[in-house]
C-alpha positions as CSV (number, residue, x, y, z in Angstrom):
1,M,62.8,80.5,4.5
2,E,64.8,82.5,6.3
3,P,64.7,81.7,10.2
4,T,64.2,85.4,10.7
5,D,61.4,85.3,8.6
6,L,60.3,82.1,9.9
7,S,60.0,84.1,13.6
8,A,58.1,86.9,12.4
9,R,55.7,84.7,11.0
10,V,55.4,82.4,13.8
11,F,54.5,86.0,16.0
12,Q,52.3,86.8,13.0
13,N,50.4,83.9,13.3
14,A,50.4,84.6,17.7
15,V,48.7,87.8,16.9
16,G,46.2,86.3,14.8
17,A,45.0,83.7,16.8
18,L,45.0,85.7,20.1
19,E,42.8,88.2,17.8
20,L,40.7,84.8,17.2
21,Y,40.1,84.3,20.7
22,T,39.0,88.0,21.6
23,M,36.8,87.3,18.7
24,Y,35.6,84.9,20.6
25,L,34.8,86.5,23.1
26,G,32.8,89.3,21.9
27,E,31.0,86.6,20.0
28,R,30.1,84.8,23.2
29,L,29.6,87.7,25.2
30,G,27.4,89.7,22.8
31,Y,29.9,92.6,22.3
32,Y,29.4,93.0,18.6
33,R,25.4,92.6,18.2
34,A,25.0,95.4,21.0
35,L,27.9,97.4,19.4
36,A,26.0,97.0,15.6
37,D,22.5,98.2,17.6
38,G,23.7,100.4,20.0
39,G,26.6,102.7,18.1
40,P,29.2,104.6,19.8
41,L,29.0,102.7,23.2
42,T,31.3,103.5,26.3
43,P,33.0,100.5,28.2
44,A,30.4,101.2,30.8
45,E,27.7,101.6,28.5
46,L,29.0,97.9,26.7
47,A,29.7,96.0,30.3
48,S,25.6,97.2,31.3
49,R,24.0,96.1,28.0
50,T,25.9,92.7,27.9
51,G,25.4,92.2,31.8
52,T,29.2,92.2,32.4
53,A,32.2,93.7,34.5
54,E,33.6,96.8,33.0
55,R,36.9,96.5,33.1
56,Y,37.0,93.4,30.9
57,A,34.8,95.6,28.4
58,R,37.2,98.3,28.5
59,E,40.1,96.1,28.3
60,W,38.5,94.3,24.8
61,L,37.6,97.5,23.4
62,E,40.9,98.7,23.5
63,H,42.5,95.7,21.9
64,H,39.8,95.4,19.1
65,A,40.3,99.4,18.7
66,A,44.1,98.8,18.6
67,A,43.4,95.9,15.9
68,G,41.5,98.0,13.6
69,L,38.2,95.8,14.3
70,L,36.6,99.0,16.0
71,D,36.9,102.7,15.3
72,M,36.9,105.5,18.5
73,A,34.6,107.7,18.0
74,E,35.1,110.0,20.4
75,P,37.8,109.7,23.5
76,G,36.6,106.5,25.3
77,R,33.9,106.1,23.2
78,Y,34.2,102.9,20.6
79,L,32.2,102.4,17.3
80,L,31.7,99.0,14.9
81,P,32.1,100.3,11.5
82,E,29.6,99.8,9.2
83,E,31.5,97.8,6.9
84,H,32.4,95.5,9.7
85,I,29.5,94.4,10.8
86,P,28.3,91.9,8.2
87,V,32.2,89.7,8.9
88,L,31.9,90.4,12.8
89,A,27.5,90.9,13.7
90,D,25.4,89.5,10.9
91,S,25.0,85.8,11.3
92,S,22.7,85.4,8.0
93,S,25.3,87.4,5.5
94,L,27.8,85.4,3.5
95,L,30.5,87.4,4.8
96,F,30.3,86.3,8.7
97,A,33.5,85.1,9.9
98,T,33.3,85.2,13.9
99,S,31.8,81.6,14.2
100,M,35.8,80.5,12.8
101,S,36.8,81.7,16.2
102,V,33.9,79.4,17.9
103,E,34.9,76.6,15.6
104,L,38.9,77.0,16.6
105,V,38.3,77.5,20.3
106,R,35.7,74.2,20.7
107,A,38.6,72.0,18.4
108,A,41.3,73.2,20.5
109,R,39.5,71.9,23.7
110,R,40.5,68.4,22.9
111,L,44.0,68.8,21.6
112,G,45.2,66.8,24.2
113,D,42.9,63.8,23.1
114,V,44.4,64.4,19.7
115,V,48.0,64.1,20.8
116,D,47.2,60.8,22.4
117,A,45.0,60.3,19.0
118,F,48.2,60.5,17.2
119,R,50.4,58.2,19.7
120,T,47.8,55.5,19.2
121,G,46.4,55.3,15.4
122,G,43.0,55.9,16.9
123,A,40.5,58.7,17.1
124,P,39.3,61.3,20.0
125,P,36.6,61.4,21.9
126,P,33.9,63.0,19.9
127,M,33.8,66.9,19.6
128,T,31.4,68.3,22.1
129,W,29.3,71.2,21.1
130,E,28.7,72.5,24.8
131,P,28.6,75.2,25.9
132,E,28.2,77.4,22.6
133,G,25.9,74.7,20.7
134,R,26.4,73.5,17.3
135,W,27.1,76.4,15.3
136,P,24.9,76.7,11.5
137,S,28.1,77.7,9.7
138,N,26.9,76.9,6.6
139,K,23.4,78.6,6.6
140,P,24.2,81.4,5.0
141,V,26.1,79.4,2.1
142,F,23.0,77.2,1.4
143,M,20.0,79.4,2.5
144,N,21.9,82.5,-0.2
145,L,23.6,80.1,-2.5
146,L,22.5,76.2,-2.6
147,G,19.0,76.8,-4.0
148,Q,19.4,79.9,-6.0
149,Q,22.5,79.6,-7.7
150,W,24.4,76.5,-7.3
151,L,21.7,73.9,-8.3
152,P,19.8,75.8,-10.8
153,A,23.4,76.1,-12.4
154,I,23.5,72.6,-13.0
155,P,21.0,71.6,-15.5
156,D,19.7,68.0,-15.4
157,V,20.0,68.2,-11.8
158,H,17.6,71.4,-12.0
159,K,15.2,70.0,-14.4
160,R,14.6,66.9,-12.0
161,L,13.8,69.5,-9.0
162,S,11.6,71.5,-11.0
163,T,8.9,68.7,-10.6
164,S,7.7,66.5,-7.4
165,A,11.4,65.3,-6.8
166,R,12.4,63.0,-4.1
167,V,15.6,63.9,-2.2
168,A,18.3,62.9,0.4
169,D,20.7,65.3,1.6
170,I,23.0,62.7,3.7
171,A,25.1,64.4,7.2
172,C,22.5,66.7,6.8
173,G,23.6,68.4,9.9
174,L,21.0,70.9,11.0
175,G,19.7,70.4,8.2
176,W,19.8,74.0,6.8
177,S,21.0,72.5,3.1
178,S,17.7,70.1,3.3
179,I,15.6,73.5,4.2
180,A,17.1,75.4,1.4
181,M,16.6,73.0,-1.5
182,A,12.6,72.8,-0.3
183,L,12.4,76.4,-0.4
184,A,13.7,77.1,-3.7
185,Y,12.1,73.8,-5.2
186,P,8.4,73.7,-4.0
187,E,7.4,70.6,-5.3
188,I,10.0,69.0,-3.6
189,T,10.4,66.4,-0.8
190,V,13.2,66.3,1.4
191,H,14.7,63.2,3.9
192,G,17.7,64.7,5.7
193,L,19.8,62.2,7.2
194,D,22.8,62.1,9.8
195,L,24.2,60.8,12.9
196,D,24.1,63.3,15.2
197,A,20.4,62.8,17.0
198,Q,20.8,66.6,18.9
199,A,21.4,68.1,15.6
200,I,18.3,66.3,13.9
201,E,16.3,67.7,16.6
202,S,17.1,71.1,16.1
203,A,17.0,70.6,12.4
204,A,13.5,69.4,12.7
205,R,12.0,72.7,14.6
206,S,14.1,74.6,12.0
207,A,12.1,73.1,9.4
208,D,8.9,74.0,11.3
209,E,9.7,77.3,11.7
210,S,11.1,77.9,7.9
211,G,7.5,76.6,6.9
212,V,8.4,73.5,5.4
213,S,8.1,70.5,8.0
214,D,5.2,69.2,4.9
215,R,8.3,68.6,2.8
216,V,11.1,67.7,4.6
217,R,11.3,65.3,7.2
218,F,14.7,64.0,9.2
219,S,16.4,60.8,10.5
220,A,19.3,60.2,12.9
221,A,20.5,57.5,11.3
222,D,23.4,55.8,9.3
223,A,23.5,57.2,5.2
224,A,24.9,53.3,4.7
225,T,21.7,51.8,6.1
226,G,19.1,54.2,6.2
227,L,18.1,55.3,2.8
228,D,14.6,54.3,1.4
229,G,14.9,55.6,-1.9
230,P,14.2,55.7,-4.5
231,Y,15.3,59.2,-4.5
232,D,15.9,61.5,-8.2
233,L,18.9,63.1,-5.7
234,V,21.1,62.5,-3.1
235,A,23.1,65.2,-2.0
236,I,26.4,65.2,0.0
237,I,27.5,68.2,1.0
238,E,30.9,69.0,2.6
239,A,30.8,66.1,4.4
240,L,32.2,62.9,2.2
241,H,35.8,63.6,3.5
242,D,34.4,63.0,6.9
243,M,33.2,59.8,6.7
244,S,35.1,56.8,7.6
245,H,33.7,54.4,5.0
246,P,32.9,57.0,2.2
247,V,32.3,53.9,-0.8
248,A,29.8,52.0,1.5
249,V,28.0,55.6,1.7
250,L,28.3,56.1,-2.2
251,A,27.6,52.7,-2.9
252,A,24.0,53.1,-0.7
253,A,23.4,56.1,-2.5
254,R,23.7,54.5,-5.8
255,K,21.7,51.8,-4.8
256,S,18.2,54.1,-3.6
257,L,18.6,56.1,-6.6
258,A,15.1,56.2,-8.9
259,D,15.9,55.4,-13.3
260,G,17.9,58.2,-14.3
261,G,18.8,60.0,-10.5
262,F,21.7,61.6,-9.5
263,V,24.2,61.8,-6.7
264,L,25.5,65.1,-5.6
265,V,28.6,65.3,-4.2
266,I,29.7,69.1,-3.1
267,D,33.1,69.2,-1.1
268,E,36.2,71.5,-0.3
269,R,37.4,72.5,-3.5
270,T,41.4,71.3,-3.2
271,D,44.5,71.4,-5.9
272,P,44.5,68.8,-8.7
273,E,47.9,68.3,-7.2
274,P,49.6,68.8,-4.2
275,T,52.0,71.8,-4.1
276,M,55.1,72.6,-1.4
277,P,53.9,75.7,-0.5
278,A,50.5,74.9,-1.1
279,S,48.3,77.6,-1.7
280,Q,46.4,79.2,1.6
281,R,43.3,77.8,1.1
282,E,44.9,74.7,0.9
283,Q,47.1,75.5,3.8
284,Y,43.7,76.1,5.6
285,L,42.5,72.7,5.0
286,Y,45.3,70.8,5.6
287,G,45.1,72.7,9.3
288,W,41.4,71.4,9.6
289,S,42.4,68.4,8.5
290,V,45.1,67.7,11.0
291,I,43.5,68.7,14.3
292,S,39.8,67.6,13.4
293,C,38.7,65.8,10.1
294,L,41.2,63.1,10.0
295,P,41.0,62.1,13.9
296,D,37.2,62.0,13.8
297,A,37.4,59.8,10.5
298,M,39.6,57.0,12.1
299,D,36.7,56.2,15.1
300,A,35.8,53.2,12.9
301,P,37.7,49.9,12.0
302,D,38.9,50.0,8.8
303,S,38.2,53.9,8.2
304,A,39.5,54.9,4.8
305,A,41.0,58.1,6.7
306,T,40.1,60.7,3.7
307,G,41.3,63.7,5.9
308,T,39.9,67.3,4.8
309,V,41.6,67.5,1.5
310,M,40.1,65.8,-1.0
311,R,41.5,65.5,-4.3
312,P,39.3,65.4,-7.3
313,E,41.4,61.8,-8.0
314,T,40.2,60.5,-4.9
315,V,36.8,60.9,-5.2
316,R,36.5,59.9,-8.3
317,R,38.5,56.5,-7.0
318,Y,35.6,56.2,-4.5
319,A,33.0,56.7,-6.9
320,A,34.4,54.2,-9.1
321,E,34.5,51.3,-6.2
322,A,31.5,52.5,-5.6
323,G,30.0,51.2,-9.2
324,F,29.0,54.7,-10.8
325,A,29.2,54.8,-14.8
326,T,29.2,58.5,-14.7
327,I,31.5,60.7,-13.1
328,E,31.3,64.3,-14.1
329,M,33.2,67.3,-12.5
330,L,31.0,70.6,-12.6
331,P,32.0,73.7,-13.7
332,V,29.3,75.7,-10.5
333,G,31.7,79.0,-10.5
334,A,32.2,78.7,-6.1
335,D,35.8,79.0,-5.6
336,K,35.7,77.4,-1.7
337,W,34.1,74.1,-3.6
338,S,34.2,71.4,-5.9
339,F,30.9,69.8,-7.3
340,Y,30.8,66.3,-8.9
341,L,27.7,64.6,-10.2
342,L,27.7,60.8,-10.2
343,S,25.2,58.8,-12.1
344,D,25.3,55.1,-13.7
């Protein structure tokens, strides 16, 4: 790449980074929701509806109009285009992307600690979820796709879950994957486990609000020691690459299976082999690996230190080391995800 091209690329990245920071402000201050609900607004009207200062609201509106994120309905009055609402204002939409700005700001807060971790080979302090709270970024994916499309596309799993099956959901986070499975398959029971006690408390509340608390329970526990099968299915969704000791967790999952049961691993889709330059998707995964996923996984002795870019061969190796005889990569149609079905 020519120096002038690289310089232009860095500038464009800076433009994008600043745009994401302003999106963070829009999400945190309720600007997008106010614009989506209230139609075209003046800076004074937006400030009044959100309890913010008019001068700041005006600058934010002008930036967003300059960036093409907002339209100007008439001089001094700004409109969130209808087609932008699913991306910027509707957190239930599969297209919703404003949460990305929250995650990037949160990750940036501890970059100084990550610098120190690079020097020592250790891990930074755990992620601090406040003041934003832990964001249910995968909720739309789980609620719209997991039980509605993905699991039905795996015949053996779908058949097993269509009866009174027992399911474990490892590293369930805020619990939406567990809830989605219970809603899709009304005869199953689900046990969600996660190390984050605060997330587990939130998951239990969400299960109650979703009407499935009689079939979904949650534990703040390490899956390597906290599984109490037998389970017909153990799911590990977007979590294996984050684990310090993935083989130990897979081995525990295998031991907890009922006869004929399965472990389903769903994780980030990566290219089978490294390419240089890589696809934009893989560049994105490597970026998260450098600043977050790998540092977090380094917090235990003898960490596998997988990183976000976990290629199929790595999953197969972990599964074989855990004792699985059959390791199948499934042809489920999901461009950002890979699916692995493990069994004896």
